[in-house]
MARFIVEX-777828 format. One line per field, with one value per residue (C-alpha): x, y, z; residue in one letter. Coordinates in steps of 0.1 Angstrom, whole numbers, plus 5000, padded with zeros to 4 digits. Layout:
<nodes>
X = c(X/...) .
Y = c(Y/...) .
Z = c(Z/...) .
type = c(A/...) .
</nodes>
This chain:
<nodes>
X = c(5000/5011/5011/4997/5009/5003/5018/5030/5032/5056/5070/5105/5098/5071/5080/5069/5055/5051/5056/5034/5047/5081/5090/5075/5085/5081/5074/5091/5065/5055/5063/5057/5053/5035/5004/5000/4977/4948/4958/4943/4963/4942/4959/4936/4952/4936/4943/4935/4963/4976/4997/5031/5040/5064/5040/5012/4984/4950/4929/4910/4898/4871/4877/4911/4937/4969/4996/5023/5056/5062/5075/5102/5118/5145/5156/5189/5191/5197/5181/5203/5177/5177/5201/5224/5257/5277/5311/5309/5339/5315/5282/5271/5252/5223/5213/5177/5163/5127/5105/5085/5071/5039/5014/5032/5013/5027/5020/5036/5069/5066/5059/5089/5109/5094/5102/5136/5142/5128/5148/5181/5172/5163/5190/5165/5195/5226/5254/5232/5220/5199/5201/5176/5172/5138/5137/5107/5125/5139/5168/5202/5216/5193/5198/5235/5251/5220/5216/5178/5150/5117/5086/5057/5021/5001/4976/4986/5013/5002/5008/5045/5053/5040/5052/5077/5093/5101/5128/5118/5151/5171/5152/5160/5197/5198/5184/5203/5237/5232/5208/5176/5142/5112/5078/5048/5012/5015/5054/5045/5023/5048/5074/5060/5062/5024/4994/4968/4943/4954/4992/5029/5052/5089/5096/5123/5105/5105/5091/5059/5026/5000/4959/4940/4926/4898/4898/4904/4906/4929/4939/4963/4993/5007/5046/5056/5090/5111/5097/5107/5142/5145/5120/5128/5089/5062/5025/5000/5002/4975/4986/4966/4956/4944/4939/4976/4984/4979/5005/5019/5050/5054/5087/5109/5131/5110/5106/5072/5076/5041/5007/4971/4958/4920/4894/4892/4912/4895/4929/4934/4966/4983/5013/5013/5054/5076/5112/5126/5159/5166/5199/5228/5200/5169/5133/5108/5072/5045/5006/4999/5012/5035/5046/5014/4993/5001/5032/5060/5096/5113/5097/5106/5140/5146/5130/5153/5183/5174/5171/5205/5222/5232/5232/5231/5264/5266/5280/5287/5292/5279/5244/5231/5208/5171/5146/5128/5096/5106/5116/5081/5066/5086/5075/5039/5042/5065/5042/5011/5030/5039/5002/4991/5016/5032/5067/5088/5089/5123/5132/5116/5126/5133/5143/5153/5173/5165/5169/5171/5154/5185/5193/5158/5162/5190/5170/5139/5160/5180/5150/5133/5161/5164/5126/5128/5161/5141/5164/5153/5186/5186/5200/5228/5219/5244/5253/5238/5241/5210/5209/5228/5200/5170/5155/5136/5098/5078/5047/5016/5021/5031/5065/5067/5085/5114/5119/5118/5138/5165/5160/5166/5198/5209/5202/5221/5252/5251/5248/5276/5298/5290/5278/5249/5212/5210/5194/5169/5168/5159/5130/5103/5081/5110/5135/5123/5132/5150/5116/5096/5122/5118/5079/5078/5101/5081/5048/5066/5075/5042/5024/5049/5042/5004/5007/5044/5055/5064/5039/5036/5039/5036/5017/5030/5014/5029/5049/5082/5107/5089/5058/5077/5088/5124/5137/5165/5176/5213/5218/5202/5207/5220/5187/5169/5191/5184/5149/5148/5170/5143/5116/5134/5147/5115/5098/5125/5118/5081/5082/5117/5125/5134/5110/5114/5122/5119/5109/5136/5131/5099/5125/5118/5152/5159/5173/5210/5210/5200/5231/5253/5235/5237/5275/5285/5264/5282/5319/5307/5289/5326/5343/5320/5311/5274/5281/5247/5255/5251/5220/5231/5217/5230/5220/5206/5229/5233/5222/5216/5238/5254/5246/5259/5254/5243/5266/5279/5295/5318/5324/5358/5345/5312/5333/5356/5325/5310/5345/5347/5310/5316/5346/5327/5299/5321/5339/5311/5278/5260/5267/5281/5261/5274/5303/5326/5324/5333/5297/5301/5291/5263/5239/5230/5195/5210/5239/5211/5193/5223/5236/5198/5200/5233/5220/5188/5210/5228/5194/5183/5217/5237/5266/5274/5268/5300/5285/5255/5238/5229/5208) .
Y = c(4999/5033/5063/5098/5127/5163/5183/5209/5200/5224/5206/5199/5161/5162/5150/5166/5141/5153/5118/5131/5166/5174/5145/5150/5121/5119/5081/5063/5053/5019/4998/4961/4937/4912/4895/4862/4871/4847/4818/4812/4817/4820/4813/4792/4776/4742/4713/4685/4660/4663/4639/4654/4648/4665/4665/4688/4686/4689/4684/4717/4734/4758/4755/4767/4751/4742/4752/4725/4721/4739/4715/4733/4739/4713/4711/4728/4745/4782/4809/4841/4875/4891/4923/4906/4925/4896/4909/4941/4948/4969/4951/4927/4895/4885/4844/4839/4805/4800/4777/4763/4728/4714/4739/4771/4792/4795/4834/4839/4820/4838/4874/4874/4862/4892/4915/4906/4908/4945/4953/4941/4954/4990/4990/4997/4991/5008/4981/4952/4925/4895/4859/4832/4795/4773/4740/4720/4707/4729/4712/4718/4708/4731/4758/4757/4786/4808/4842/4846/4817/4827/4808/4824/4822/4791/4765/4777/4779/4745/4727/4741/4731/4697/4693/4663/4683/4714/4706/4735/4724/4732/4766/4774/4767/4785/4816/4814/4811/4844/4836/4859/4847/4862/4849/4861/4850/4813/4817/4844/4823/4795/4814/4834/4824/4814/4817/4828/4797/4773/4763/4773/4782/4778/4806/4824/4855/4848/4884/4880/4866/4862/4866/4847/4868/4859/4886/4883/4916/4948/4967/4994/4996/5024/5026/5033/5053/5024/5013/5045/5039/5004/5008/5047/5052/5067/5069/5045/5017/4998/4959/4924/4906/4869/4860/4869/4873/4903/4906/4920/4921/4904/4922/4949/4931/4931/4960/4971/4984/4984/4983/4974/5011/5001/4977/4951/4928/4935/4942/4979/4989/4954/4950/4939/4939/4929/4924/4904/4887/4849/4842/4858/4861/4883/4876/4894/4887/4902/4893/4910/4902/4932/4904/4903/4932/4957/4948/4967/4955/4981/4970/4936/4943/4963/4941/4912/4932/4939/4905/4894/4922/4941/4978/4996/5016/5050/5050/5087/5105/5140/5144/5144/5164/5168/5179/5213/5190/5172/5209/5221/5193/5196/5234/5225/5203/5229/5258/5238/5230/5267/5277/5252/5255/5290/5275/5255/5218/5201/5186/5175/5142/5148/5117/5097/5128/5144/5179/5206/5241/5257/5232/5235/5275/5269/5247/5268/5301/5281/5268/5301/5315/5285/5287/5326/5316/5290/5263/5229/5210/5193/5212/5196/5195/5216/5214/5247/5258/5272/5311/5321/5343/5349/5384/5408/5422/5428/5448/5429/5434/5420/5411/5416/5390/5412/5415/5378/5367/5392/5379/5346/5355/5373/5344/5322/5344/5344/5309/5304/5328/5320/5284/5292/5307/5344/5359/5380/5396/5433/5437/5465/5451/5454/5429/5395/5370/5336/5315/5338/5338/5301/5301/5330/5310/5278/5298/5306/5271/5258/5284/5269/5234/5242/5266/5258/5292/5317/5342/5378/5385/5369/5383/5381/5390/5412/5392/5395/5370/5367/5357/5328/5315/5312/5326/5298/5300/5303/5273/5245/5228/5195/5187/5197/5176/5144/5150/5153/5120/5100/5111/5101/5069/5058/5068/5046/5017/5019/5028/5015/5046/5083/5109/5138/5163/5171/5201/5213/5248/5257/5249/5222/5203/5181/5146/5159/5190/5167/5145/5171/5180/5145/5139/5172/5165/5130/5146/5173/5147/5126/5158/5167/5199/5211/5239/5250/5237/5258/5248/5249/5241/5208/5196/5163/5131/5126/5089/5063/5033/5007/4972/4959/4930/4928/4934/4961/4994/5003/5038/5045/5035/5056/5086/5083/5078/5111/5132/5119/5129/5163/5167/5156/5175/5210/5201/5191/5208/5174/5144/5110/5084/5057/5056/5028/5007/4973/4961/4969/5004/5019/5038/5075/5065/5039/5063/5089/5062/5051/5086/5090/5057/5071/5108/5089/5071/5099/5119/5094/5084/5115/5098/5082/5040/5020/5004/5006/4978/4975/4953) .
Z = c(5000/4992/5019/5006/5025/5021/4994/5015/5050/5067/5099/5105/5102/5075/5039/5011/4988/4953/4934/4903/4902/4914/4898/4863/4841/4803/4794/4764/4737/4736/4707/4700/4671/4696/4679/4697/4724/4717/4739/4775/4801/4831/4867/4886/4917/4927/4948/4923/4912/4874/4857/4844/4809/4783/4754/4750/4780/4765/4798/4812/4841/4839/4799/4803/4778/4793/4769/4763/4748/4717/4690/4678/4715/4728/4764/4759/4725/4726/4706/4704/4704/4672/4676/4698/4700/4710/4700/4716/4740/4766/4762/4791/4777/4801/4794/4798/4801/4793/4806/4775/4787/4800/4817/4801/4779/4743/4739/4773/4760/4727/4743/4763/4730/4711/4739/4741/4706/4704/4734/4716/4682/4695/4720/4750/4778/4771/4773/4777/4752/4758/4747/4753/4753/4760/4779/4784/4816/4844/4866/4877/4841/4820/4843/4842/4819/4824/4845/4848/4847/4833/4843/4821/4826/4822/4838/4875/4901/4916/4886/4882/4920/4913/4878/4874/4850/4873/4899/4927/4947/4916/4911/4948/4945/4913/4928/4960/4944/4925/4895/4888/4885/4867/4873/4855/4867/4872/4877/4904/4923/4923/4937/4965/5003/5002/4982/5008/5015/4984/4991/4999/4971/4965/4986/4965/4971/5008/5020/4996/4998/4972/4970/4944/4919/4893/4866/4828/4809/4811/4844/4852/4875/4891/4891/4925/4934/4939/4903/4888/4896/4882/4851/4841/4842/4862/4864/4852/4828/4813/4811/4801/4832/4831/4869/4881/4917/4939/4961/4996/5014/5048/5058/5047/5026/4993/4967/4955/4921/4907/4926/4908/4903/4901/4916/4887/4903/4939/4948/4942/4963/4961/4945/4907/4902/4933/4936/4964/4977/4981/4993/4968/4940/4930/4922/4902/4900/4881/4883/4850/4815/4800/4777/4759/4745/4754/4753/4774/4763/4783/4814/4812/4800/4831/4854/4840/4843/4877/4885/4869/4891/4861/4857/4827/4812/4805/4769/4771/4805/4789/4803/4763/4747/4739/4715/4710/4718/4747/4762/4756/4769/4800/4801/4799/4830/4849/4840/4853/4884/4892/4887/4911/4937/4933/4932/4909/4912/4924/4889/4861/4837/4802/4780/4812/4821/4855/4849/4875/4874/4866/4838/4827/4827/4800/4781/4776/4770/4743/4730/4727/4707/4684/4676/4672/4645/4629/4641/4654/4668/4695/4728/4749/4787/4808/4842/4858/4894/4913/4917/4949/4960/4940/4944/4926/4921/4891/4883/4862/4823/4791/4779/4741/4721/4709/4748/4758/4731/4742/4779/4768/4750/4783/4805/4781/4782/4820/4824/4800/4820/4857/4854/4873/4870/4875/4906/4886/4852/4845/4821/4817/4846/4869/4881/4875/4899/4889/4894/4875/4845/4844/4848/4820/4796/4803/4794/4763/4755/4761/4736/4712/4718/4710/4683/4665/4668/4695/4711/4701/4740/4774/4802/4838/4872/4898/4921/4945/4957/4990/4971/4955/4989/4979/5011/5023/5058/5062/5085/5103/5135/5140/5159/5127/5105/5126/5128/5090/5090/5112/5089/5055/5072/5082/5049/5028/5052/5044/5004/4995/4980/4990/4992/4967/4993/5032/5050/5074/5091/5069/5038/5011/5011/4980/4987/4970/4993/5024/5015/5022/5055/5066/5057/5073/5103/5107/5104/5130/5153/5152/5162/5189/5170/5174/5149/5128/5091/5063/5037/5004/4974/4958/4920/4917/4910/4874/4878/4905/4900/4920/4940/4975/4995/5028/5059/5079/5076/5104/5120/5104/5068/5071/5082/5054/5030/5044/5038/5003/4995/5007/4987/4956/4962/4968/4934/4912/4928/4930/4947/4932/4914/4939/4961/4968/5001/5014/5006/4969/4947/4969/4949/4958/4970/4996/5006/5017/5035/5053/5067/5074/5098/5111/5123/5132/5159/5169/5173/5199/5215/5212/5196/5164/5161/5157/5126/5103/5087/5053/5030) .
type = c(M/T/L/T/L/P/L/N/A/V/S/A/A/T/I/N/Q/T/T/T/V/D/S/V/Q/F/D/K/S/N/S/S/T/Q/T/N/T/T/D/N/N/Y/E/T/P/T/T/S/T/Q/T/N/T/T/T/T/D/T/S/T/I/N/S/T/R/Y/E/G/T/D/S/S/T/S/N/S/G/T/E/I/A/A/G/S/A/L/A/A/G/S/T/T/I/I/K/V/L/I/Y/S/G/T/Y/A/A/T/S/C/V/N/G/L/K/T/A/L/N/Y/A/N/T/N/N/L/L/S/G/I/Q/F/T/Y/G/T/S/T/V/I/N/A/A/T/L/S/G/Y/D/V/L/Y/M/P/G/G/S/G/G/W/Y/Y/L/N/S/G/N/I/D/G/T/A/I/K/N/F/V/A/N/G/G/G/Y/L/G/I/C/A/G/A/Y/A/A/V/A/T/V/D/G/W/Y/S/G/W/G/I/A/P/H/V/N/A/K/V/V/N/Y/E/G/T/T/T/M/Q/I/T/S/A/G/Q/E/V/L/G/R/S/G/T/V/T/V/A/H/Y/N/G/A/A/M/Y/T/I/S/S/G/A/K/I/F/A/T/Y/A/D/S/K/T/G/Y/N/G/Y/A/D/I/V/G/D/Y/Y/G/N/G/R/T/V/L/I/G/S/H/P/E/L/S/P/Q/Y/P/D/I/L/A/N/L/I/A/W/A/A/N/V/Q/E/T/D/P/D/P/D/P/G/S/V/T/L/S/Q/V/A/T/A/S/T/S/V/K/S/F/F/E/S/N/K/R/L/P/N/Y/V/T/I/N/N/N/Q/I/T/M/P/Q/L/L/Y/L/V/A/T/A/T/N/Q/I/N/S/G/S/T/S/A/I/S/I/Q/N/V/N/D/A/T/S/S/S/G/S/I/K/S/G/S/I/L/K/S/E/F/V/S/I/A/Q/T/V/I/S/Y/I/N/T/N/G/K/A/P/N/Y/V/S/T/S/L/G/N/M/S/Y/E/N/V/V/Y/M/L/S/K/I/M/N/Y/Y/Q/T/N/N/R/L/P/N/F/V/T/M/T/A/S/S/S/S/N/N/N/T/T/T/P/T/T/V/T/M/S/Q/V/G/S/A/A/T/T/V/K/S/Y/Y/E/S/N/K/A/L/P/S/S/V/T/I/N/S/Q/S/V/S/M/A/S/L/L/N/L/L/T/T/A/T/I/Q/A/N/S/G/S/N/T/A/I/T/L/K/T/V/N/A/A/T/S/Y/T/G/S/I/K/S/G/N/I/Q/K/S/E/F/L/T/I/A/Q/T/I/I/T/Y/I/N/T/N/G/K/P/P/S/Y/V/S/T/S/L/G/N/M/N/F/N/K/V/V/Y/M/F/S/K/I/M/N/Y/Y/Q/T/N/N/R/L/P/N/Y/V/S/M/A) .
</nodes>
């Protein structure tokens, strides 16, 4: 279940949860050539006895056809997915074994093949390609050499658990030893700890239980904050559903990537996609059918990569570029957010890039200039620091086209010279604050999005910097940092994701800025200093990469990590995407969580812990 908090609560320990507005995500369009969706693959748990064979099974329950072995499939044959770049030096190959035997639905088998072919051909994951093999038998021998096992939808989880062709012990050993598992529908039912009221599963998702669902048709799922990190998507997605599981977690060990967003299944808010850990391996379970129609190759590719514990590579450390249309779409969202909340969001996501407001200012100013000159070139994303001290006051009125084009050029020149956004810009209406400049240029680009041309003028209403709620407290106390750490720690443990911001001393603080406070407070606590800490604006991390094993980080190590992060932020104006630790490369989110745990301990005990446990 997800926790909804007030948008603009203003206590020191209150999170500003603005998932759908502070983090505005523009999704990739979905493409698919999958058409084989006519097979019935309803998941109907039962306690009856079924004889196992390796040939096509034509018995039925509730008029449901059991899809058996494809005649073209062998137990050990490997098919290389189309577009595989096996020779690429920097390419990681993920080898997927697809179960295609008795009780597996042919449509679900072929659906994953189609999705993996599409992922390879279109390079959906940078530096990652997929190969796959099919087998009508799952045992230690057939699993050997593969990275991920896919158990598709079919007759039901109970049949997989009781099939003579599927060795559950081999599957458990495979995952425990570091293998990945993707189970859809029947494959999900079979893998959970317990299917309530029916049977126990293999338990390779030990922190997940399932409810039996009897619904066939389309439904919607809501991507969670944790899901956004893995899937690169947000919002709701329409998916096919054939009696797949509604899941819930029984401890904090599992991650919920998506929940059912409507009441069609009878389990609104229950998990549709979960990730869990078993031994050294990872398990992904899906109740719906993203491999059928509508098909989502990007979702499947990302989930398989997560199960295999493989990270995308960044082929170009440069932030990249965006199109005029993408800038305009982002501007529309920022304009709406500003008009509703009287402030700018923390960031907006464009083409999978998390763009801060100073970066957006550069993009909208450049886009305005290019449109005026007739250019449609892509615009490079720049690293731009925040305005030092936003100020300004304007009267109501209109800014004519000739003037706002000149303002755009002034902004570009200032950013190129100073590497940061200006505090204000002089206009015919007065000194326009940084926030209002972003809003004005977003309005202009919103007009362009609708009319394919710049407006002749843009209307602005009277405002001052104080009306924009942009006054930032100079410092915060150690106690205030500790209170914020306690709030973020609790939120992370409940949602498996960080909030977009936390309020400290009536100021909305981003997670990047919070990390600077947490690490500084940790160093000060170690030295016995209780000095107030300067609250500075820190840009968001460029990406969120890294993976760790469970274990403890000793005090001496987390102090070194804290100092490393402080130095990195002071040098780069943003936190690192990950830090190297004795447990592996710890990603940004885990780093924030770790230091939140440390400062939460300090808040309670007035001293730093001797170690911090991470999982």
